[in-house]
C-alpha positions, 0 to 999 in steps of 0.5 A: 514511491512516496505518498506524495508521488503516489498522489501525483500519479493518481491525480495525473491518471484521473485527469487524463482518463476522466475515470470516476474511480480514479478521481475518487481514489485521487480525492480519498483520504490516505488514512483516517486513523492514527497508527498504533505503536504496534503498526509502526513497529510492524512497518519498521520491521518490514522495512528493516527486512527489505533493507536486509534483502528479505523478500516478501511472501508472494500472495499466492503462497499466503492464499495457498496456506489459508486454503489448506486450513 
């Protein structure tokens, strides 16, 4: 889903539900900081991995790994 589609979906939900949290999310800026070179490289690497079929690590696995520390 593109950023534009995500904004439209949030706007629709906020208007339909009357939920103040949904409204706040709909009107919040997406990001107020410029991406660093390292962040752009990490995003490109993740997208390349996904294009090659590499599956993301499930959150439960990440949490379990950090719980073991």
